[in-house]
MOPAC internal coordinates of N, CA, C and O (Angstrom, degrees):
PM7 1SCF
backbone

  N    0.0000 0     0.00 0     0.00 0    0    0    0
  C    1.4387 1     0.00 0     0.00 0    1    0    0
  C    1.4971 1   109.72 1     0.00 0    2    1    0
  O    1.2310 1   120.50 1   -42.49 1    3    2    1
  N    1.2929 1   116.65 1   137.51 1    3    2    1
  C    1.4451 1   122.37 1   179.33 1    5    3    2
  C    1.5505 1   108.27 1  -107.02 1    6    5    3
  O    1.2310 1   120.51 1   -19.62 1    7    6    5
  N    1.2970 1   116.64 1   160.38 1    7    6    5
  C    1.4728 1   120.25 1   176.04 1    9    7    6
  C    1.4811 1   111.97 1    86.81 1   10    9    7
  O    1.2310 1   121.33 1     6.69 1   11   10    9
  N    1.3291 1   115.07 1  -173.31 1   11   10    9
  C    1.4401 1   122.39 1  -176.45 1   13   11   10
  C    1.5177 1   112.48 1  -101.10 1   14   13   11
  O    1.2310 1   120.01 1  -164.21 1   15   14   13
  N    1.2957 1   117.58 1    15.79 1   15   14   13
  C    1.4483 1   120.21 1   176.84 1   17   15   14
  C    1.5076 1   111.84 1   101.37 1   18   17   15
  O    1.2310 1   121.33 1     4.60 1   19   18   17
  N    1.3195 1   115.07 1  -175.40 1   19   18   17
  C    1.4685 1   120.73 1   178.65 1   21   19   18
  C    1.5186 1   108.72 1  -156.68 1   22   21   19
  O    1.2310 1   122.86 1   -17.09 1   23   22   21
  N    1.3324 1   112.13 1   162.91 1   23   22   21
  C    1.4722 1   119.63 1   178.66 1   25   23   22
  C    1.5249 1   105.42 1  -115.87 1   26   25   23
  O    1.2310 1   120.64 1   -54.85 1   27   26   25
  N    1.3430 1   116.37 1   125.15 1   27   26   25
  C    1.4508 1   121.89 1   173.18 1   29   27   26
  C    1.5139 1   109.17 1  -112.14 1   30   29   27
  O    1.2310 1   119.71 1   -49.17 1   31   30   29
  N    1.2829 1   118.16 1   130.83 1   31   30   29
  C    1.4565 1   123.30 1   173.57 1   33   31   30
  C    1.5303 1   105.99 1  -119.73 1   34   33   31
  O    1.2310 1   121.12 1   -63.08 1   35   34   33
  N    1.3595 1   115.47 1   116.92 1   35   34   33
  C    1.4446 1   119.92 1  -179.68 1   37   35   34
  C    1.5143 1   110.09 1  -112.46 1   38   37   35
  O    1.2310 1   121.52 1   -34.72 1   39   38   37
  N    1.3146 1   114.69 1   145.28 1   39   38   37
  C    1.4594 1   120.35 1   179.61 1   41   39   38
  C    1.5426 1   109.76 1  -151.79 1   42   41   39
  O    1.2310 1   120.99 1   -26.00 1   43   42   41
  N    1.3032 1   115.71 1   154.00 1   43   42   41
  C    1.4588 1   121.01 1   171.96 1   45   43   42
  C    1.5237 1   106.29 1   -85.58 1   46   45   43
  O    1.2310 1   120.74 1   -54.33 1   47   46   45
  N    1.3254 1   116.19 1   125.67 1   47   46   45
  C    1.4443 1   121.74 1  -175.40 1   49   47   46
  C    1.5100 1   110.66 1  -128.93 1   50   49   47
  O    1.2310 1   120.60 1   -19.80 1   51   50   49
  N    1.3244 1   116.46 1   160.20 1   51   50   49
  C    1.4585 1   121.83 1   175.50 1   53   51   50
  C    1.5252 1   107.20 1   -76.97 1   54   53   51
  O    1.2310 1   120.46 1   -51.50 1   55   54   53
  N    1.3050 1   116.72 1   128.50 1   55   54   53
  C    1.4633 1   120.51 1   176.30 1   57   55   54
  C    1.5199 1   108.52 1   -69.06 1   58   57   55
  O    1.2310 1   119.70 1   -47.00 1   59   58   57
  N    1.3627 1   118.18 1   133.00 1   59   58   57
  C    1.4599 1   119.08 1  -179.65 1   61   59   58
  C    1.5258 1   111.00 1   -55.97 1   62   61   59
  O    1.2310 1   121.08 1   -39.73 1   63   62   61
  N    1.3116 1   115.54 1   140.27 1   63   62   61
  C    1.4397 1   121.96 1   178.96 1   65   63   62
  C    1.5347 1   110.83 1   131.35 1   66   65   63
  O    1.2310 1   120.15 1    -3.52 1   67   66   65
  N    1.3361 1   117.32 1   176.48 1   67   66   65
  C    1.4432 1   119.99 1  -173.38 1   69   67   66
  C    1.5201 1   114.23 1   -74.94 1   70   69   67
  O    1.2310 1   118.96 1   156.73 1   71   70   69
  N    1.3335 1   119.59 1   -23.27 1   71   70   69
  C    1.4541 1   122.56 1  -176.35 1   73   71   70
  C    1.5107 1   110.17 1   -84.13 1   74   73   71
  O    1.2310 1   121.48 1   -28.24 1   75   74   73
  N    1.3534 1   114.77 1   151.76 1   75   74   73
  C    1.4673 1   120.83 1   176.72 1   77   75   74
  C    1.5312 1   106.92 1   -87.27 1   78   77   75
  O    1.2310 1   121.23 1   -98.81 1   79   78   77
  N    1.3066 1   115.25 1    81.19 1   79   78   77
  C    1.4681 1   122.49 1   177.93 1   81   79   78
  C    1.5032 1   108.52 1  -116.60 1   82   81   79
  O    1.2310 1   120.85 1   -48.75 1   83   82   81
  N    1.3648 1   115.98 1   131.25 1   83   82   81
  C    1.4541 1   119.20 1  -177.08 1   85   83   82
  C    1.5064 1   109.03 1  -102.50 1   86   85   83
  O    1.2310 1   121.72 1   -32.82 1   87   86   85
  N    1.3300 1   114.31 1   147.18 1   87   86   85
  C    1.4630 1   122.33 1   178.03 1   89   87   86
  C    1.5275 1   108.26 1  -137.02 1   90   89   87
  O    1.2310 1   121.26 1   -18.55 1   91   90   89
  N    1.3341 1   115.20 1   161.45 1   91   90   89
  C    1.4574 1   120.85 1   173.46 1   93   91   90
  C    1.5058 1   107.51 1   -90.33 1   94   93   91
  O    1.2310 1   120.74 1   -53.59 1   95   94   93
  N    1.3456 1   116.19 1   126.41 1   95   94   93
  C    1.4605 1   120.42 1   178.14 1   97   95   94
  C    1.5202 1   109.76 1  -117.38 1   98   97   95
  O    1.2310 1   119.39 1   -34.80 1   99   98   97
  N    1.2932 1   118.76 1   145.20 1   99   98   97
  C    1.4723 1   122.83 1   178.47 1  101   99   98
  C    1.5190 1   110.68 1  -132.63 1  102  101   99
  O    1.2310 1   121.24 1   -50.11 1  103  102  101
  N    1.3449 1   115.23 1   129.89 1  103  102  101
  C    1.4496 1   120.87 1   171.44 1  105  103  102
  C    1.5288 1   107.11 1  -103.55 1  106  105  103
  O    1.2310 1   120.32 1   -46.15 1  107  106  105
  N    1.3028 1   116.99 1   133.85 1  107  106  105
  C    1.4799 1   120.33 1  -173.81 1  109  107  106
  C    1.5435 1   108.79 1  -128.01 1  110  109  107
  O    1.2310 1   121.48 1   -49.61 1  111  110  109
  N    1.3254 1   114.78 1   130.39 1  111  110  109
  C    1.4656 1   122.50 1   174.11 1  113  111  110
  C    1.5203 1   108.74 1  -121.34 1  114  113  111
  O    1.2310 1   120.45 1   -64.35 1  115  114  113
  N    1.3174 1   116.75 1   115.65 1  115  114  113
  C    1.4527 1   121.94 1   175.33 1  117  115  114
  C    1.5066 1   107.14 1   -79.59 1  118  117  115
  O    1.2310 1   119.74 1   -54.30 1  119  118  117
  N    1.3045 1   118.10 1   125.70 1  119  118  117
  C    1.4691 1   120.10 1  -179.30 1  121  119  118
  C    1.5215 1   111.70 1   -67.60 1  122  121  119
  O    1.2310 1   119.85 1   164.84 1  123  122  121
  N    1.3639 1   117.89 1   -15.16 1  123  122  121
  C    1.4415 1   119.89 1   172.69 1  125  123  122
  C    1.5210 1   111.86 1   -67.10 1  126  125  123
  O    1.2310 1   120.28 1   159.16 1  127  126  125
  N    1.3494 1   117.07 1   -20.84 1  127  126  125
  C    1.4735 1   122.54 1  -177.26 1  129  127  126
  C    1.5335 1   111.96 1   -88.75 1  130  129  127
  O    1.2310 1   119.08 1   177.07 1  131  130  129
  N    1.2966 1   119.36 1    -2.93 1  131  130  129
  C    1.4587 1   121.98 1  -178.55 1  133  131  130
  C    1.5553 1   108.61 1   -73.26 1  134  133  131
  O    1.2310 1   119.98 1   -58.02 1  135  134  133
  N    1.3448 1   117.64 1   121.98 1  135  134  133
  C    1.4569 1   119.52 1  -177.76 1  137  135  134
  C    1.5456 1   111.66 1   -61.00 1  138  137  135
  O    1.2310 1   121.40 1   -36.22 1  139  138  137
  N    1.3041 1   114.93 1   143.78 1  139  138  137
  C    1.4803 1   122.29 1   177.96 1  141  139  138
  C    1.5132 1   114.01 1    60.86 1  142  141  139
  O    1.2310 1   119.78 1  -160.97 1  143  142  141
  N    1.3168 1   118.02 1    19.03 1  143  142  141
  C    1.4515 1   120.64 1   177.60 1  145  143  142
  C    1.5231 1   110.17 1   -77.42 1  146  145  143
  O    1.2310 1   121.20 1   -27.63 1  147  146  145
  N    1.3059 1   115.30 1   152.37 1  147  146  145
  C    1.4607 1   121.58 1   177.33 1  149  147  146
  C    1.5249 1   108.65 1  -125.74 1  150  149  147
  O    1.2310 1   121.06 1  -105.22 1  151  150  149
  N    1.3509 1   115.58 1    74.78 1  151  150  149
  C    1.4755 1   117.99 1  -173.65 1  153  151  150
  C    1.5226 1   112.83 1   -66.38 1  154  153  151
  O    1.2310 1   121.73 1   -32.06 1  155  154  153
  N    1.3279 1   114.29 1   147.94 1  155  154  153
  C    1.4559 1   121.94 1   173.94 1  157  155  154
  C    1.5065 1   107.32 1  -124.61 1  158  157  155
  O    1.2310 1   120.11 1   -29.17 1  159  158  157
  N    1.3174 1   117.39 1   150.83 1  159  158  157
  C    1.4668 1   118.16 1   173.50 1  161  159  158
  C    1.5493 1   109.90 1   -60.36 1  162  161  159
  O    1.2310 1   119.97 1   -28.28 1  163  162  161
  N    1.3214 1   117.66 1   151.72 1  163  162  161
  C    1.4719 1   120.83 1  -174.88 1  165  163  162
  C    1.5184 1   113.76 1   -51.56 1  166  165  163
  O    1.2310 1   119.06 1   132.86 1  167  166  165
  N    1.3304 1   119.40 1   -47.14 1  167  166  165
  C    1.4363 1   120.22 1  -176.86 1  169  167  166
  C    1.5399 1   110.02 1   -67.92 1  170  169  167
  O    1.2310 1   119.68 1   142.59 1  171  170  169
  N    1.2953 1   118.21 1   -37.41 1  171  170  169
  C    1.4578 1   120.54 1   177.78 1  173  171  170
  C    1.4992 1   110.05 1   -64.65 1  174  173  171
  O    1.2310 1   120.17 1   142.99 1  175  174  173
  N    1.3708 1   117.29 1   -37.01 1  175  174  173
  C    1.4414 1   119.10 1   177.40 1  177  175  174
  C    1.5479 1   112.34 1   -66.46 1  178  177  175
  O    1.2310 1   120.35 1   139.40 1  179  178  177
  N    1.3233 1   116.94 1   -40.60 1  179  178  177
  C    1.4686 1   121.38 1   176.85 1  181  179  178
  C    1.5127 1   110.26 1   -62.83 1  182  181  179
  O    1.2310 1   119.81 1   134.80 1  183  182  181
  N    1.3025 1   117.96 1   -45.20 1  183  182  181
  C    1.4931 1   121.50 1   179.72 1  185  183  182
  C    1.5264 1   109.69 1   -64.89 1  186  185  183
  O    1.2310 1   119.87 1   140.33 1  187  186  185
  N    1.2940 1   117.85 1   -39.67 1  187  186  185
  C    1.4531 1   122.95 1   177.70 1  189  187  186
  C    1.5507 1   109.35 1   -59.25 1  190  189  187
  O    1.2310 1   119.80 1   134.43 1  191  190  189
  N    1.3339 1   117.99 1   -45.57 1  191  190  189
  C    1.4277 1   121.21 1   176.87 1  193  191  190
  C    1.5291 1   113.40 1   -60.59 1  194  193  191
  O    1.2310 1   121.15 1   138.22 1  195  194  193
  N    1.3377 1   115.40 1   -41.78 1  195  194  193
  C    1.4680 1   120.74 1   179.06 1  197  195  194
  C    1.5119 1   109.98 1   -62.48 1  198  197  195
  O    1.2310 1   120.27 1   132.86 1  199  198  197
  N    1.3265 1   117.09 1   -47.14 1  199  198  197
  C    1.4590 1   120.54 1  -176.64 1  201  199  198
  C    1.5576 1   111.87 1   -66.72 1  202  201  199
  O    1.2310 1   120.99 1   150.69 1  203  202  201
  N    1.3152 1   115.71 1   -29.31 1  203  202  201
  C    1.4787 1   119.62 1   178.23 1  205  203  202
  C    1.5223 1   111.68 1   -84.67 1  206  205  203
  O    1.2310 1   120.08 1   171.12 1  207  206  205
  N    1.3186 1   117.46 1    -8.88 1  207  206  205
  C    1.4579 1   120.09 1  -178.89 1  209  207  206
  C    1.5231 1   112.37 1    79.56 1  210  209  207
  O    1.2310 1   119.57 1  -159.72 1  211  210  209
  N    1.3337 1   118.42 1    20.28 1  211  210  209
  C    1.4643 1   122.27 1   179.77 1  213  211  210
  C    1.5315 1   107.25 1   -85.20 1  214  213  211
  O    1.2310 1   120.13 1   -72.22 1  215  214  213
  N    1.3045 1   117.36 1   107.78 1  215  214  213
  C    1.4651 1   122.45 1  -175.19 1  217  215  214
  C    1.5303 1   112.85 1   -96.37 1  218  217  215
  O    1.2310 1   119.19 1  -175.08 1  219  218  217
  N    1.3141 1   119.14 1     4.92 1  219  218  217
  C    1.4571 1   119.91 1  -174.93 1  221  219  218
  C    1.5185 1   113.80 1   -61.35 1  222  221  219
  O    1.2310 1   118.79 1   149.64 1  223  222  221
  N    1.2986 1   119.91 1   -30.36 1  223  222  221
  C    1.4491 1   122.42 1  -177.99 1  225  223  222
  C    1.5103 1   113.32 1   -90.35 1  226  225  223
  O    1.2310 1   120.71 1  -176.99 1  227  226  225
  N    1.3332 1   116.24 1     3.01 1  227  226  225
  C    1.4791 1   121.18 1  -176.56 1  229  227  226
  C    1.5029 1   110.15 1  -123.43 1  230  229  227
  O    1.2310 1   121.01 1   -23.66 1  231  230  229
  N    1.3008 1   115.68 1   156.34 1  231  230  229
  C    1.4658 1   119.68 1   178.79 1  233  231  230
  C    1.4988 1   110.00 1  -106.32 1  234  233  231
  O    1.2310 1   120.89 1   -16.74 1  235  234  233
  N    1.3430 1   115.91 1   163.26 1  235  234  233
  C    1.4400 1   120.48 1   177.24 1  237  235  234
  C    1.5266 1   110.90 1   -85.51 1  238  237  235
  O    1.2310 1   119.87 1   -20.06 1  239  238  237
  N    1.3429 1   117.85 1   159.94 1  239  238  237
  C    1.4747 1   116.96 1   176.49 1  241  239  238
  C    1.5471 1   112.31 1   -59.06 1  242  241  239
  O    1.2310 1   120.12 1   143.89 1  243  242  241
  N    1.3153 1   117.38 1   -36.11 1  243  242  241
  C    1.4812 1   119.67 1   177.59 1  245  243  242
  C    1.5213 1   112.37 1   -62.44 1  246  245  243
  O    1.2310 1   120.64 1   136.50 1  247  246  245
  N    1.3624 1   116.38 1   -43.50 1  247  246  245
  C    1.4459 1   119.29 1   179.50 1  249  247  246
  C    1.5186 1   111.84 1   -68.06 1  250  249  247
  O    1.2310 1   119.31 1   143.73 1  251  250  249
  N    1.3155 1   118.92 1   -36.27 1  251  250  249
  C    1.4488 1   122.49 1   176.69 1  253  251  250
  C    1.5310 1   109.79 1   -65.52 1  254  253  251
  O    1.2310 1   119.94 1   136.36 1  255  254  253
  N    1.3261 1   117.71 1   -43.64 1  255  254  253
  C    1.4657 1   121.67 1   178.85 1  257  255  254
  C    1.5517 1   109.58 1   -61.28 1  258  257  255
  O    1.2310 1   120.60 1   138.85 1  259  258  257
  N    1.3409 1   116.45 1   -41.15 1  259  258  257
  C    1.4688 1   120.24 1  -179.97 1  261  259  258
  C    1.5418 1   111.37 1   -67.25 1  262  261  259
  O    1.2310 1   120.92 1   143.59 1  263  262  261
  N    1.3355 1   115.84 1   -36.41 1  263  262  261
  C    1.4547 1   119.05 1   178.14 1  265  263  262
  C    1.5479 1   110.38 1   -63.65 1  266  265  263
  O    1.2310 1   120.91 1   135.60 1  267  266  265
  N    1.3367 1   115.86 1   -44.40 1  267  266  265
  C    1.4651 1   118.63 1   177.68 1  269  267  266
  C    1.5135 1   111.06 1   -63.13 1  270  269  267
  O    1.2310 1   119.56 1   142.23 1  271  270  269
  N    1.3362 1   118.44 1   -37.77 1  271  270  269
  C    1.4508 1   120.67 1   178.36 1  273  271  270
  C    1.5079 1   110.13 1   -63.98 1  274  273  271
  O    1.2310 1   119.61 1   136.54 1  275  274  273
  N    1.3217 1   118.34 1   -43.46 1  275  274  273
  C    1.4615 1   121.31 1  -178.62 1  277  275  274
  C    1.5316 1   112.19 1   -66.04 1  278  277  275
  O    1.2310 1   119.56 1   143.66 1  279  278  277
  N    1.3390 1   118.45 1   -36.34 1  279  278  277
  C    1.4465 1   121.05 1  -175.33 1  281  279  278
  C    1.5367 1   113.43 1   -93.22 1  282  281  279
  O    1.2310 1   119.87 1   169.48 1  283  282  281
  N    1.3280 1   117.85 1   -10.52 1  283  282  281
  C    1.4563 1   120.55 1  -177.83 1  285  283  282
  C    1.5485 1   113.08 1   -54.56 1  286  285  283
  O    1.2310 1   119.15 1   141.53 1  287  286  285
  N    1.3300 1   119.23 1   -38.47 1  287  286  285
  C    1.5172 1   118.00 1   178.51 1  289  287  286
  C    1.5254 1   113.14 1   -63.76 1  290  289  287
  O    1.2310 1   120.21 1   162.61 1  291  290  289
  N    1.3452 1   117.20 1   -17.39 1  291  290  289
  C    1.4556 1   119.14 1  -179.31 1  293  291  290
  C    1.5198 1   113.48 1   -91.73 1  294  293  291
  O    1.2310 1   121.01 1   179.08 1  295  294  293
  N    1.3198 1   115.67 1    -0.92 1  295  294  293
  C    1.4654 1   120.57 1  -175.95 1  297  295  294
  C    1.5394 1   110.07 1  -106.83 1  298  297  295
  O    1.2310 1   120.09 1   -22.39 1  299  298  297
  N    1.3058 1   117.44 1   157.61 1  299  298  297
  C    1.4436 1   121.47 1   172.93 1  301  299  298
  C    1.5110 1   114.38 1    77.40 1  302  301  299
  O    1.2310 1   120.61 1    15.51 1  303  302  301
  N    1.3001 1   116.45 1  -164.49 1  303  302  301
  C    1.4630 1   123.18 1  -173.87 1  305  303  302
  C    1.5083 1   113.08 1   -73.94 1  306  305  303
  O    1.2310 1   119.85 1   157.96 1  307  306  305
  N    1.3474 1   117.90 1   -22.04 1  307  306  305
  C    1.4737 1   121.51 1  -176.16 1  309  307  306
  C    1.5405 1   113.06 1   -87.82 1  310  309  307
  O    1.2310 1   120.58 1  -175.32 1  311  310  309
  N    1.3473 1   116.51 1     4.68 1  311  310  309
  C    1.4571 1   118.83 1  -176.47 1  313  311  310
  C    1.5237 1   110.30 1   -64.87 1  314  313  311
  O    1.2310 1   120.66 1   -29.80 1  315  314  313
  N    1.3380 1   116.34 1   150.20 1  315  314  313
  C    1.4756 1   117.43 1   179.93 1  317  315  314
  C    1.5221 1   111.81 1   -71.71 1  318  317  315
  O    1.2310 1   120.54 1   -27.55 1  319  318  317
  N    1.3088 1   116.57 1   152.45 1  319  318  317
  C    1.4859 1   121.13 1   179.22 1  321  319  318
  C    1.5472 1   108.36 1   -76.46 1  322  321  319
  O    1.2310 1   120.31 1   -37.09 1  323  322  321
  N    1.2970 1   117.00 1   142.91 1  323  322  321
  C    1.4891 1   120.40 1   175.80 1  325  323  322
  C    1.5379 1   109.61 1   -61.58 1  326  325  323
  O    1.2310 1   121.46 1   -33.61 1  327  326  325
  N    1.3139 1   114.81 1   146.39 1  327  326  325
  C    1.4865 1   120.10 1   176.44 1  329  327  326
  C    1.4833 1   109.72 1  -105.39 1  330  329  327
  O    1.2310 1   119.58 1   -69.33 1  331  330  329
  N    1.3303 1   118.40 1   110.67 1  331  330  329
  C    1.4664 1   120.43 1  -179.00 1  333  331  330
  C    1.5190 1   111.52 1   -66.61 1  334  333  331
  O    1.2310 1   121.45 1   -26.81 1  335  334  333
  N    1.3381 1   114.83 1   153.19 1  335  334  333
  C    1.4890 1   119.84 1   175.60 1  337  335  334
  C    1.5047 1   108.00 1  -152.98 1  338  337  335
  O    1.2310 1   120.87 1   -18.66 1  339  338  337
  N    1.3083 1   115.94 1   161.34 1  339  338  337
  C    1.4576 1   122.33 1  -173.85 1  341  339  338
  C    1.5399 1   110.14 1   -73.75 1  342  341  339
  O    1.2310 1   120.71 1   -44.28 1  343  342  341
  N    1.3352 1   116.26 1   135.72 1  343  342  341
  C    1.4686 1   119.55 1   176.20 1  345  343  342
  C    1.5449 1   109.98 1   -56.26 1  346  345  343
  O    1.2310 1   121.05 1   -42.07 1  347  346  345
  N    1.3230 1   115.60 1   137.93 1  347  346  345
  C    1.4658 1   121.80 1  -179.89 1  349  347  346
  C    1.5021 1   113.94 1    84.13 1  350  349  347
  O    1.2310 1   119.76 1   176.78 1  351  350  349
  N    1.3333 1   118.07 1    -3.22 1  351  350  349
  C    1.4581 1   121.03 1   178.27 1  353  351  350
  C    1.5206 1   110.64 1   -86.02 1  354  353  351
  O    1.2310 1   120.76 1     0.94 1  355  354  353
  N    1.3108 1   116.15 1  -179.06 1  355  354  353
  C    1.4760 1   120.87 1   179.53 1  357  355  354
  C    1.5397 1   110.60 1   -82.68 1  358  357  355
  O    1.2310 1   119.38 1  -177.14 1  359  358  357
  N    1.2959 1   118.79 1     2.86 1  359  358  357
  C    1.4530 1   121.34 1  -179.04 1  361  359  358
  C    1.5034 1   111.92 1   109.50 1  362  361  359
  O    1.2310 1   120.31 1     2.74 1  363  362  361
  N    1.3218 1   117.01 1  -177.26 1  363  362  361
  C    1.4736 1   120.33 1  -177.09 1  365  363  362
  C    1.5151 1   111.11 1   -70.62 1  366  365  363
  O    1.2310 1   120.87 1   -31.22 1  367  366  365
  N    1.3091 1   115.95 1   148.78 1  367  366  365
  C    1.4727 1   121.72 1   178.31 1  369  367  366
  C    1.5205 1   110.57 1   -57.90 1  370  369  367
  O    1.2310 1   120.20 1   146.95 1  371  370  369
  N    1.3241 1   117.23 1   -33.05 1  371  370  369
  C    1.4750 1   122.18 1  -178.27 1  373  371  370
  C    1.5182 1   112.01 1   -62.69 1  374  373  371
  O    1.2310 1   119.51 1   158.57 1  375  374  373
  N    1.3370 1   118.53 1   -21.43 1  375  374  373
  C    1.4531 1   119.83 1   178.72 1  377  375  374
  C    1.4998 1   112.40 1   -62.79 1  378  377  375
  O    1.2310 1   119.47 1   151.27 1  379  378  377
  N    1.3187 1   118.62 1   -28.73 1  379  378  377
  C    1.4607 1   121.42 1   178.55 1  381  379  378
  C    1.5197 1   112.81 1   -63.31 1  382  381  379
  O    1.2310 1   120.65 1   154.74 1  383  382  381
  N    1.3399 1   116.37 1   -25.26 1  383  382  381
  C    1.4635 1   119.00 1   179.38 1  385  383  382
  C    1.5369 1   110.49 1   -69.98 1  386  385  383
  O    1.2310 1   120.11 1   158.96 1  387  386  385
  N    1.3364 1   117.39 1   -21.04 1  387  386  385
  C    1.4575 1   119.92 1  -178.51 1  389  387  386
  C    1.5107 1   112.44 1   -67.00 1  390  389  387
  O    1.2310 1   119.42 1   149.95 1  391  390  389
  N    1.3392 1   118.71 1   -30.05 1  391  390  389
  C    1.4319 1   122.35 1  -175.46 1  393  391  390
  C    1.5168 1   114.31 1  -104.20 1  394  393  391
  O    1.2310 1   120.31 1   171.42 1  395  394  393
  N    1.3350 1   117.01 1    -8.58 1  395  394  393
  C    1.4647 1   120.22 1   176.46 1  397  395  394
  C    1.5038 1   111.46 1    69.24 1  398  397  395
  O    1.2310 1   121.20 1    30.11 1  399  398  397
  N    1.3417 1   115.31 1  -149.89 1  399  398  397
  C    1.4767 1   122.25 1  -175.36 1  401  399  398
  C    1.5008 1   113.94 1   -72.87 1  402  401  399
  O    1.2310 1   118.82 1   161.71 1  403  402  401
  N    1.3056 1   119.86 1   -18.29 1  403  402  401
  C    1.4321 1   122.50 1  -175.73 1  405  403  402
  C    1.5463 1   114.28 1   -76.42 1  406  405  403
  O    1.2310 1   121.53 1   157.10 1  407  406  405
  N    1.3183 1   114.68 1   -22.90 1  407  406  405
  C    1.4931 1   119.26 1   179.13 1  409  407  406
  C    1.4853 1   110.69 1    78.29 1  410  409  407
  O    1.2310 1   121.29 1    -0.33 1  411  410  409
  N    1.3469 1   115.13 1   179.67 1  411  410  409
  C    1.4673 1   121.32 1  -176.36 1  413  411  410
  C    1.5346 1   110.47 1   -81.74 1  414  413  411
  O    1.2310 1   118.73 1   151.41 1  415  414  413
  N    1.2762 1   120.02 1   -28.59 1  415  414  413
  C    1.4629 1   122.69 1  -174.76 1  417  415  414
  C    1.5446 1   110.34 1   -98.58 1  418  417  415
  O    1.2310 1   121.13 1   -80.86 1  419  418  417
  N    1.3309 1   115.45 1    99.14 1  419  418  417
  C    1.4327 1   120.44 1  -179.76 1  421  419  418
  C    1.5112 1   107.83 1  -113.57 1  422  421  419
  O    1.2310 1   120.57 1   -51.78 1  423  422  421
  N    1.3118 1   116.52 1   128.22 1  423  422  421
  C    1.4977 1   117.60 1   179.38 1  425  423  422
  C    1.4928 1   109.93 1  -104.20 1  426  425  423
  O    1.2310 1   120.10 1   180.00 1  427  426  425

């Protein structure tokens, strides 16, 4: 990949015209096009952050350990089987068990 990256924002939009037809639309901003930008290659940017002591793009050992603990049940032979569901539906019925009695919409 060349350049300093880009930002893509995708959304489902109504296709122009009288019919209610939906399409996928994408707005794209190349970061090379940002005025007065001073792009650096990705590795140079990461090294720059390290040398400046900017830790925002990095995780702590404790957070990394916790992430592995949280995802360990999804790895290896003991991982749960995927639950199929119909395209265009709200997902598998088993997903409702994840939120319990409170449901997905909590105010």
